[in-house]
PDB file of N, CA, C and O in Angstrom:
ATOM      1  N   MET A   1      23.951  15.884  -0.526  1.00  0.00           N
ATOM      2  CA  MET A   1      22.602  16.376  -0.799  1.00  0.00           C
ATOM      3  C   MET A   1      21.850  15.392  -1.699  1.00  0.00           C
ATOM      4  O   MET A   1      22.338  15.011  -2.764  1.00  0.00           O
ATOM      5  N   ILE A   2      20.686  14.996  -1.267  1.00  0.00           N
ATOM      6  CA  ILE A   2      19.879  14.051  -2.029  1.00  0.00           C
ATOM      7  C   ILE A   2      19.100  14.798  -3.106  1.00  0.00           C
ATOM      8  O   ILE A   2      18.529  15.860  -2.862  1.00  0.00           O
ATOM      9  N   ASP A   3      19.094  14.214  -4.306  1.00  0.00           N
ATOM     10  CA  ASP A   3      18.386  14.831  -5.431  1.00  0.00           C
ATOM     11  C   ASP A   3      16.887  14.866  -5.165  1.00  0.00           C
ATOM     12  O   ASP A   3      16.299  13.856  -4.780  1.00  0.00           O
ATOM     13  N   LYS A   4      16.268  16.027  -5.370  1.00  0.00           N
ATOM     14  CA  LYS A   4      14.828  16.182  -5.103  1.00  0.00           C
ATOM     15  C   LYS A   4      14.004  15.265  -6.018  1.00  0.00           C
ATOM     16  O   LYS A   4      12.967  14.737  -5.618  1.00  0.00           O
ATOM     17  N   LYS A   5      14.478  15.093  -7.226  1.00  0.00           N
ATOM     18  CA  LYS A   5      13.724  14.223  -8.179  1.00  0.00           C
ATOM     19  C   LYS A   5      13.713  12.793  -7.648  1.00  0.00           C
ATOM     20  O   LYS A   5      12.695  12.103  -7.709  1.00  0.00           O
ATOM     21  N   TYR A   6      14.864  12.356  -7.124  1.00  0.00           N
ATOM     22  CA  TYR A   6      14.977  11.005  -6.560  1.00  0.00           C
ATOM     23  C   TYR A   6      13.986  10.839  -5.387  1.00  0.00           C
ATOM     24  O   TYR A   6      13.291   9.830  -5.268  1.00  0.00           O
ATOM     25  N   LEU A   7      13.954  11.873  -4.530  1.00  0.00           N
ATOM     26  CA  LEU A   7      13.039  11.830  -3.381  1.00  0.00           C
ATOM     27  C   LEU A   7      11.612  11.762  -3.824  1.00  0.00           C
ATOM     28  O   LEU A   7      10.808  11.057  -3.215  1.00  0.00           O
ATOM     29  N   GLY A   8      11.272  12.479  -4.874  1.00  0.00           N
ATOM     30  CA  GLY A   8       9.907  12.443  -5.398  1.00  0.00           C
ATOM     31  C   GLY A   8       9.532  11.047  -5.848  1.00  0.00           C
ATOM     32  O   GLY A   8       8.450  10.553  -5.532  1.00  0.00           O
ATOM     33  N   ILE A   9      10.437  10.407  -6.595  1.00  0.00           N
ATOM     34  CA  ILE A   9      10.203   9.054  -7.066  1.00  0.00           C
ATOM     35  C   ILE A   9      10.087   8.094  -5.899  1.00  0.00           C
ATOM     36  O   ILE A   9       9.227   7.213  -5.906  1.00  0.00           O
ATOM     37  N   TYR A  10      10.925   8.248  -4.915  1.00  0.00           N
ATOM     38  CA  TYR A  10      10.908   7.387  -3.747  1.00  0.00           C
ATOM     39  C   TYR A  10       9.594   7.522  -2.988  1.00  0.00           C
ATOM     40  O   TYR A  10       8.986   6.524  -2.599  1.00  0.00           O
ATOM     41  N   ASN A  11       9.158   8.768  -2.779  1.00  0.00           N
ATOM     42  CA  ASN A  11       7.912   9.009  -2.087  1.00  0.00           C
ATOM     43  C   ASN A  11       6.745   8.411  -2.843  1.00  0.00           C
ATOM     44  O   ASN A  11       5.841   7.828  -2.244  1.00  0.00           O
ATOM     45  N   GLU A  12       6.761   8.555  -4.155  1.00  0.00           N
ATOM     46  CA  GLU A  12       5.687   8.011  -5.012  1.00  0.00           C
ATOM     47  C   GLU A  12       5.602   6.513  -4.840  1.00  0.00           C
ATOM     48  O   GLU A  12       4.507   5.974  -4.685  1.00  0.00           O
ATOM     49  N   SER A  13       6.735   5.823  -4.864  1.00  0.00           N
ATOM     50  CA  SER A  13       6.707   4.336  -4.738  1.00  0.00           C
ATOM     51  C   SER A  13       6.277   3.961  -3.328  1.00  0.00           C
ATOM     52  O   SER A  13       5.600   2.949  -3.141  1.00  0.00           O
ATOM     53  N   GLU A  14       6.660   4.764  -2.319  1.00  0.00           N
ATOM     54  CA  GLU A  14       6.228   4.465  -0.979  1.00  0.00           C
ATOM     55  C   GLU A  14       4.680   4.575  -0.862  1.00  0.00           C
ATOM     56  O   GLU A  14       4.033   3.751  -0.217  1.00  0.00           O
ATOM     57  N   ASN A  15       4.127   5.603  -1.499  1.00  0.00           N
ATOM     58  CA  ASN A  15       2.688   5.759  -1.475  1.00  0.00           C
ATOM     59  C   ASN A  15       1.999   4.613  -2.173  1.00  0.00           C
ATOM     60  O   ASN A  15       0.969   4.130  -1.703  1.00  0.00           O
ATOM     61  N   GLN A  16       2.558   4.164  -3.302  1.00  0.00           N
ATOM     62  CA  GLN A  16       1.989   3.022  -4.029  1.00  0.00           C
ATOM     63  C   GLN A  16       2.016   1.793  -3.145  1.00  0.00           C
ATOM     64  O   GLN A  16       1.044   1.037  -3.117  1.00  0.00           O
ATOM     65  N   ASN A  17       3.127   1.568  -2.406  1.00  0.00           N
ATOM     66  CA  ASN A  17       3.231   0.416  -1.516  1.00  0.00           C
ATOM     67  C   ASN A  17       2.160   0.508  -0.408  1.00  0.00           C
ATOM     68  O   ASN A  17       1.526  -0.494  -0.078  1.00  0.00           O
ATOM     69  N   GLN A  18       1.962   1.699   0.157  1.00  0.00           N
ATOM     70  CA  GLN A  18       0.954   1.850   1.203  1.00  0.00           C
ATOM     71  C   GLN A  18      -0.423   1.517   0.670  1.00  0.00           C
ATOM     72  O   GLN A  18      -1.183   0.793   1.313  1.00  0.00           O
ATOM     73  N   LEU A  19      -0.756   2.048  -0.516  1.00  0.00           N
ATOM     74  CA  LEU A  19      -2.071   1.809  -1.080  1.00  0.00           C
ATOM     75  C   LEU A  19      -2.256   0.306  -1.347  1.00  0.00           C
ATOM     76  O   LEU A  19      -3.327  -0.251  -1.103  1.00  0.00           O
ATOM     77  N   PHE A  20      -1.191  -0.338  -1.851  1.00  0.00           N
ATOM     78  CA  PHE A  20      -1.282  -1.779  -2.148  1.00  0.00           C
ATOM     79  C   PHE A  20      -1.509  -2.567  -0.867  1.00  0.00           C
ATOM     80  O   PHE A  20      -2.341  -3.474  -0.843  1.00  0.00           O
ATOM     81  N   LEU A  21      -0.784  -2.238   0.198  1.00  0.00           N
ATOM     82  CA  LEU A  21      -0.945  -2.940   1.480  1.00  0.00           C
ATOM     83  C   LEU A  21      -2.356  -2.748   2.047  1.00  0.00           C
ATOM     84  O   LEU A  21      -2.946  -3.684   2.587  1.00  0.00           O
ATOM     85  N   VAL A  22      -2.880  -1.550   1.921  1.00  0.00           N
ATOM     86  CA  VAL A  22      -4.224  -1.253   2.401  1.00  0.00           C
ATOM     87  C   VAL A  22      -5.242  -2.077   1.637  1.00  0.00           C
ATOM     88  O   VAL A  22      -6.175  -2.636   2.214  1.00  0.00           O
ATOM     89  N   LYS A  23      -5.043  -2.142   0.307  1.00  0.00           N
ATOM     90  CA  LYS A  23      -5.985  -2.917  -0.562  1.00  0.00           C
ATOM     91  C   LYS A  23      -5.931  -4.400  -0.174  1.00  0.00           C
ATOM     92  O   LYS A  23      -6.969  -5.052  -0.053  1.00  0.00           O
ATOM     93  N   VAL A  24      -4.741  -4.918   0.016  1.00  0.00           N
ATOM     94  CA  VAL A  24      -4.590  -6.340   0.387  1.00  0.00           C
ATOM     95  C   VAL A  24      -5.241  -6.606   1.737  1.00  0.00           C
ATOM     96  O   VAL A  24      -5.935  -7.608   1.911  1.00  0.00           O
ATOM     97  N   ALA A  25      -5.018  -5.717   2.681  1.00  0.00           N
ATOM     98  CA  ALA A  25      -5.581  -5.891   4.017  1.00  0.00           C
ATOM     99  C   ALA A  25      -7.099  -5.888   3.968  1.00  0.00           C
ATOM    100  O   ALA A  25      -7.740  -6.690   4.647  1.00  0.00           O
ATOM    101  N   LYS A  26      -7.690  -4.987   3.164  1.00  0.00           N
ATOM    102  CA  LYS A  26      -9.144  -4.942   3.025  1.00  0.00           C
ATOM    103  C   LYS A  26      -9.667  -6.231   2.411  1.00  0.00           C
ATOM    104  O   LYS A  26     -10.650  -6.785   2.902  1.00  0.00           O
ATOM    105  N   GLU A  27      -9.035  -6.722   1.351  1.00  0.00           N
ATOM    106  CA  GLU A  27      -9.473  -7.945   0.703  1.00  0.00           C
ATOM    107  C   GLU A  27      -9.357  -9.107   1.661  1.00  0.00           C
ATOM    108  O   GLU A  27     -10.257  -9.943   1.737  1.00  0.00           O
ATOM    109  N   TRP A  28      -8.252  -9.171   2.399  1.00  0.00           N
ATOM    110  CA  TRP A  28      -8.064 -10.290   3.364  1.00  0.00           C
ATOM    111  C   TRP A  28      -9.120 -10.226   4.441  1.00  0.00           C
ATOM    112  O   TRP A  28      -9.625 -11.264   4.869  1.00  0.00           O
ATOM    113  N   LYS A  29      -9.468  -9.023   4.895  1.00  0.00           N
ATOM    114  CA  LYS A  29     -10.516  -8.884   5.922  1.00  0.00           C
ATOM    115  C   LYS A  29     -11.843  -9.379   5.397  1.00  0.00           C
ATOM    116  O   LYS A  29     -12.566 -10.102   6.084  1.00  0.00           O
ATOM    117  N   LEU A  30     -12.165  -8.982   4.157  1.00  0.00           N
ATOM    118  CA  LEU A  30     -13.431  -9.428   3.553  1.00  0.00           C
ATOM    119  C   LEU A  30     -13.466 -10.945   3.457  1.00  0.00           C
ATOM    120  O   LEU A  30     -14.474 -11.576   3.777  1.00  0.00           O
ATOM    121  N   LYS A  31     -12.385 -11.509   3.025  1.00  0.00           N
ATOM    122  CA  LYS A  31     -12.292 -12.983   2.860  1.00  0.00           C
ATOM    123  C   LYS A  31     -12.453 -13.704   4.198  1.00  0.00           C
ATOM    124  O   LYS A  31     -13.154 -14.711   4.299  1.00  0.00           O
ATOM    125  N   SER A  32     -11.781 -13.158   5.230  1.00  0.00           N
ATOM    126  CA  SER A  32     -11.855 -13.806   6.538  1.00  0.00           C
ATOM    127  C   SER A  32     -13.281 -13.635   7.133  1.00  0.00           C
ATOM    128  O   SER A  32     -13.793 -14.526   7.812  1.00  0.00           O
ATOM    129  N   LEU A  33     -13.899 -12.472   6.858  1.00  0.00           N
ATOM    130  CA  LEU A  33     -15.268 -12.266   7.328  1.00  0.00           C
ATOM    131  C   LEU A  33     -16.191 -13.235   6.624  1.00  0.00           C
ATOM    132  O   LEU A  33     -17.101 -13.790   7.240  1.00  0.00           O
ATOM    133  N   GLY A  34     -15.957 -13.450   5.301  1.00  0.00           N
ATOM    134  CA  GLY A  34     -16.783 -14.383   4.543  1.00  0.00           C
ATOM    135  C   GLY A  34     -16.701 -15.786   5.105  1.00  0.00           C
ATOM    136  O   GLY A  34     -17.687 -16.523   5.112  1.00  0.00           O
ATOM    137  N   LYS A  35     -15.498 -16.161   5.585  1.00  0.00           N
ATOM    138  CA  LYS A  35     -15.334 -17.519   6.176  1.00  0.00           C
ATOM    139  C   LYS A  35     -16.100 -17.657   7.473  1.00  0.00           C
ATOM    140  O   LYS A  35     -16.683 -18.702   7.762  1.00  0.00           O
ATOM    141  N   ILE A  36     -16.092 -16.548   8.279  1.00  0.00           N
ATOM    142  CA  ILE A  36     -16.750 -16.597   9.573  1.00  0.00           C
ATOM    143  C   ILE A  36     -18.243 -16.694   9.395  1.00  0.00           C
ATOM    144  O   ILE A  36     -18.904 -17.451  10.106  1.00  0.00           O
ATOM    145  N   ILE A  37     -18.783 -15.948   8.467  1.00  0.00           N
ATOM    146  CA  ILE A  37     -20.265 -15.898   8.243  1.00  0.00           C
ATOM    147  C   ILE A  37     -20.755 -17.226   7.666  1.00  0.00           C
ATOM    148  O   ILE A  37     -21.949 -17.385   7.411  1.00  0.00           O
TER     149      ILE A  37
END
């Protein structure tokens, strides 16, 4: 049985990773758009 507290911490870090990747993708898109324009 996996500890619920551990799962909570794991889910939290997963959410942080998702947010970070989304932020990086947005910044990269803006930069590439800036180069095109």
